[in-house]
N, C-alpha and C positions, 0 to 999 in steps of 0.2 A: 521193228515196230510191231505192235499187235493191237487188235481190237479188244475192248473190254467193256464191262458194264459196272458202273459204280454201285456198290452194294452197301456202303456205309462210310463212316469217317472215324478218324482217330483224334482224340483230344489228349494232349500231354502237357502238363505244366512244367515238367523238368525234361529238357531235351538238349541235344547238341546245338550250339549257338547258331549254326548255319541254317537251322530250321525255324529260327525266329520269324514270326509273321508269315509262315508258310502253312497252307492248308494241306493236310495229308489225308488221302482217301483210300478206302479199300476197293479193289477192282478185281472182278472175276474175268479172266481171259475168255474170249469168245472165238468160235469158229466163224468163218464168213457166212454160214447159214444161220447164225444167231444162236447156236447151241452153246451152252456154257461148258468150259473145261472145269475139272474138279478143283484146281488150285485157286487160292485167293492171294493177291499181291497188294503191296502198298505202293502208292505213287503220289508225288507232289503235284498238286493242281496248279496250272498256270493259266487256265482259261475260264474259271468260274463254273466248273462242272458240279453236278449234284447227284444225289441218290436217284438211280434209275436211268441216268444218261448213258448212252453208248459213246465211248471215247476212244481216241487214238492215243496210244501210249508209246513213248520212246523208251526203250529199255536196253541201254548199252553202257551203263555205268558212267564212264568219263564223258562221253558225248551227251548223256542226259544232264550231267552237272553243268556242262558248257551252255546249255539252253538257259539256265538260270544265271549265267555270267558270274559265277562264284569264283573268286580269285584263287583260293587255296583248295586243298583236297576236301571235298564234301562227301560224307558218307551217304551216297545216293545211288540208286539203281534205276528207278523209273520215274518218268515225268509225263503227266497228261498234257498233250500238246494240241488237242482238238476235240470238239464235240461233233459227233457224226450225225448228219441229218438223214442220210439215206444210204443203203448198201445195195448195189446192183451186182449180183453174183450169178454167172452162168455156170451152174454145177456141171462138172465134167461127167461125161457119159460113162 
């Protein structure tokens, strides 16, 4: 799992059938101190997140697909599983 910040969404009229009625968001991974990493990922939203939200992302392929309870193989890597209210981080010395 990792922390991320939602920076946008993806709209696609033609997509794999397993993505029907699923919201796909763009997420920038974050360090615990809230600094952004350079990459941008896609993730299926399960919690109603929106642009600017800090989210918790499950990113393990098969286990991420199991969160959605999809029966067959779903082409999926990341799922948003929580919206973060607060981060308390004791920075190492």
